[in-house]
Backbone as ProteinMPNN parsed JSONL, in Angstrom:
{"seq_chain_A": "METLIVHPKNEEQSTALKAVMKVLKIDFETEKSPYNPEFVAKIKRSQEQMKERKGVKIAVEDLWK", "coords_chain_A": {"N_chain_A": [[5.224, 14.185, 22.291], [5.325, 12.957, 18.888], [3.775, 10.645, 16.585], [5.094, 8.901, 13.88], [4.225, 7.709, 10.679], [5.379, 5.743, 8.264], [5.743, 4.834, 4.805], [7.462, 2.731, 3.213], [8.574, 2.034, -0.095], [9.79, -0.225, -0.968], [11.679, -3.191, -0.112], [14.33, -2.492, 0.304], [14.236, 0.269, 1.09], [12.804, -0.048, 3.423], [14.527, -1.607, 5.029], [16.658, 0.245, 5.259], [15.431, 2.391, 6.665], [14.789, 1.15, 9.057], [17.385, 0.575, 10.005], [18.435, 3.143, 10.392], [16.759, 4.108, 12.399], [17.337, 2.356, 14.466], [20.066, 3.016, 14.938], [19.69, 5.661, 15.882], [18.428, 5.055, 18.169], [15.648, 4.971, 18.303], [12.46, 3.895, 19.208], [10.475, 1.579, 17.515], [7.765, -0.007, 15.707], [6.773, -2.811, 13.735], [4.437, -3.765, 11.272], [2.717, -6.168, 9.516], [0.932, -6.161, 6.467], [-2.466, -7.151, 6.335], [-3.357, -7.98, 3.912], [-3.046, -9.775, 0.804], [-0.208, -9.233, -1.126], [-0.249, -9.468, -3.951], [-2.942, -9.177, -4.546], [-3.396, -6.557, -3.657], [-1.781, -5.155, -5.445], [-3.177, -5.67, -7.856], [-5.559, -4.262, -7.347], [-4.574, -1.613, -7.148], [-3.594, -1.316, -9.764], [-5.984, -1.431, -11.133], [-7.16, 0.879, -10.169], [-5.503, 2.848, -11.246], [-6.047, 2.434, -13.971], [-8.697, 3.249, -14.06], [-8.367, 5.979, -13.545], [-7.125, 6.695, -15.824], [-9.126, 6.493, -17.547], [-9.638, 4.008, -18.742], [-11.096, 1.975, -17.765], [-14.035, -0.084, -17.212], [-17.335, 0.659, -16.542], [-20.006, -0.69, -14.75], [-23.411, -0.768, -14.374], [-25.267, -1.082, -11.35], [-27.757, -2.294, -11.585], [-27.374, -3.912, -13.795], [-25.916, -6.021, -12.885], [-27.454, -8.03, -11.947], [-28.603, -9.371, -13.993]], "CA_chain_A": [[5.885, 13.596, 21.152], [4.451, 12.585, 17.847], [3.957, 9.331, 15.962], [5.288, 8.99, 12.423], [3.899, 6.537, 9.968], [6.126, 5.757, 6.971], [5.343, 3.811, 3.798], [8.529, 2.382, 2.307], [8.082, 1.487, -1.373], [10.361, -1.533, -1.239], [12.406, -3.805, 1.01], [15.586, -1.697, 0.563], [13.845, 1.419, 1.9], [12.361, -0.548, 4.739], [15.722, -1.957, 5.782], [17.42, 1.447, 5.567], [14.752, 3.104, 7.735], [14.979, 0.411, 10.363], [18.774, 0.773, 10.412], [18.595, 4.535, 10.905], [16.035, 4.255, 13.684], [18.159, 1.606, 15.464], [21.268, 3.827, 15.3], [19.279, 6.807, 16.672], [17.739, 4.507, 19.346], [14.226, 5.313, 18.217], [11.61, 2.742, 19.248], [9.537, 1.433, 16.357], [7.007, -1.237, 15.566], [6.46, -3.112, 12.346], [3.171, -4.422, 11.131], [2.508, -6.664, 8.21], [-0.422, -5.906, 5.918], [-3.264, -8.403, 6.293], [-3.787, -8.272, 2.531], [-2.125, -10.42, -0.086], [0.412, -8.222, -1.941], [-0.692, -9.589, -5.335], [-4.277, -8.595, -4.564], [-3.23, -5.115, -3.499], [-1.221, -4.717, -6.72], [-4.289, -5.702, -8.842], [-6.465, -3.133, -7.006], [-3.864, -0.41, -7.503], [-3.57, -1.303, -11.198], [-7.386, -1.1, -11.583], [-7.423, 2.293, -9.832], [-4.787, 3.625, -12.297], [-6.778, 2.281, -15.212], [-9.879, 4.103, -13.973], [-7.887, 7.378, -13.649], [-6.778, 6.941, -17.244], [-10.407, 6.271, -18.251], [-9.515, 2.746, -19.458], [-11.943, 0.965, -17.102], [-15.432, -0.323, -17.644], [-18.276, 0.856, -15.438], [-21.185, -1.501, -14.91], [-24.516, -0.307, -13.514], [-25.658, -2.073, -10.377], [-28.907, -3.052, -12.084], [-26.912, -4.889, -14.789], [-25.23, -7.149, -12.163], [-28.476, -9.06, -11.606], [-29.189, -9.896, -15.256]], "C_chain_A": [[4.895, 13.211, 20.099], [4.752, 11.194, 17.265], [4.126, 9.558, 14.454], [4.942, 7.673, 11.766], [4.56, 6.674, 8.59], [5.636, 4.616, 6.082], [6.475, 3.546, 2.83], [7.945, 1.711, 1.063], [8.684, 0.119, -1.682], [11.187, -1.991, -0.043], [13.682, -2.999, 1.32], [15.257, -0.454, 1.414], [13.496, 1.014, 3.338], [13.593, -0.882, 5.644], [16.539, -0.74, 6.202], [16.753, 2.261, 6.72], [14.936, 2.467, 9.047], [16.386, 0.598, 10.907], [18.993, 2.16, 11.035], [17.923, 4.631, 12.266], [16.78, 3.49, 14.787], [19.341, 2.426, 15.911], [20.842, 5.028, 16.148], [18.517, 6.397, 17.916], [16.322, 5.01, 19.419], [13.404, 3.995, 18.258], [10.694, 2.737, 18.066], [8.885, 0.045, 16.366], [6.817, -1.555, 14.101], [5.162, -3.909, 12.336], [2.976, -4.881, 9.721], [1.082, -6.369, 7.735], [-1.227, -7.208, 5.932], [-3.699, -8.807, 4.887], [-2.661, -8.918, 1.75], [-1.539, -9.342, -1.025], [-0.03, -8.283, -3.419], [-2.082, -8.967, -5.482], [-4.216, -7.094, -4.542], [-2.73, -4.505, -4.837], [-2.309, -4.687, -7.82], [-5.23, -4.491, -8.587], [-5.838, -1.851, -7.472], [-3.802, -0.218, -9.029], [-4.945, -0.852, -11.744], [-7.635, 0.406, -11.287], [-6.723, 3.196, -10.853], [-5.533, 3.583, -13.594], [-8.031, 3.193, -15.184], [-9.485, 5.591, -14.137], [-7.624, 7.692, -15.109], [-8.001, 6.686, -18.148], [-10.33, 5.008, -19.159], [-10.377, 1.652, -18.824], [-13.318, 0.861, -17.669], [-16.324, -0.167, -16.439], [-19.539, 0.021, -15.732], [-22.214, -0.999, -13.899], [-24.907, -1.42, -12.553], [-26.817, -2.932, -10.886], [-28.506, -4.162, -13.051], [-26.248, -6.086, -14.124], [-26.165, -8.271, -11.952], [-29.08, -9.712, -12.858], [-28.52, -11.242, -15.619]], "O_chain_A": [[3.701, 13.141, 20.391], [5.844, 10.654, 17.439], [3.377, 10.321, 13.844], [5.336, 6.617, 12.26], [4.302, 7.63, 7.86], [5.178, 3.579, 6.562], [6.465, 4.081, 1.721], [6.983, 0.946, 1.132], [8.179, -0.613, -2.534], [11.363, -1.247, 0.922], [14.055, -2.852, 2.484], [15.969, -0.177, 2.379], [13.867, 1.675, 4.308], [13.669, -0.499, 6.811], [17.048, -0.671, 7.321], [17.437, 2.748, 7.62], [15.207, 3.13, 10.048], [16.575, 0.76, 12.112], [19.651, 2.304, 12.065], [18.5, 5.197, 13.195], [16.835, 3.952, 15.927], [19.611, 2.537, 17.107], [21.574, 5.394, 17.068], [18.011, 7.249, 18.647], [15.851, 5.428, 20.478], [13.628, 3.098, 17.445], [10.19, 3.782, 17.656], [9.394, -0.913, 16.948], [6.709, -0.636, 13.289], [4.847, -4.631, 13.283], [3.056, -4.072, 8.797], [0.147, -6.337, 8.535], [-0.701, -8.26, 5.569], [-4.331, -9.847, 4.698], [-1.483, -8.653, 1.99], [-2.302, -8.609, -1.655], [-0.167, -7.241, -4.059], [-2.346, -8.289, -6.475], [-4.902, -6.424, -5.315], [-3.219, -3.463, -5.275], [-2.338, -3.757, -8.626], [-5.63, -3.8, -9.524], [-6.502, -1.056, -8.138], [-3.939, 0.901, -9.524], [-5.047, -0.034, -12.659], [-8.257, 1.102, -12.09], [-7.291, 4.202, -11.277], [-5.649, 4.607, -14.268], [-8.363, 3.825, -16.187], [-10.193, 6.356, -14.791], [-7.866, 8.806, -15.574], [-7.885, 6.672, -19.373], [-10.923, 4.993, -20.238], [-10.383, 0.518, -19.304], [-13.71, 1.652, -18.526], [-16.091, -0.802, -15.411], [-20.059, 0.043, -16.847], [-21.911, -0.83, -12.717], [-24.874, -2.593, -12.925], [-26.857, -4.14, -10.65], [-29.164, -5.198, -13.142], [-26.04, -7.099, -14.792], [-25.717, -9.406, -11.787], [-29.992, -10.531, -12.746], [-28.862, -11.847, -16.635]]}, "name": "protein", "num_of_chains": 1, "seq": "METLIVHPKNEEQSTALKAVMKVLKIDFETEKSPYNPEFVAKIKRSQEQMKERKGVKIAVEDLWK"}
């Protein structure tokens, strides 16, 4: 058998997936992220900004000045 890892985008999707798995009698586990959701959102926003070339790069040498 195989293991499936899903990433619901919101609580509605999470609830629906859990309901379907319960109806089909599929065993599942839930695991909370150890990271603060606000922190994760900031990181994702920063990554998007870098993709759009809106970020600022700082050389490592400049961090010690």
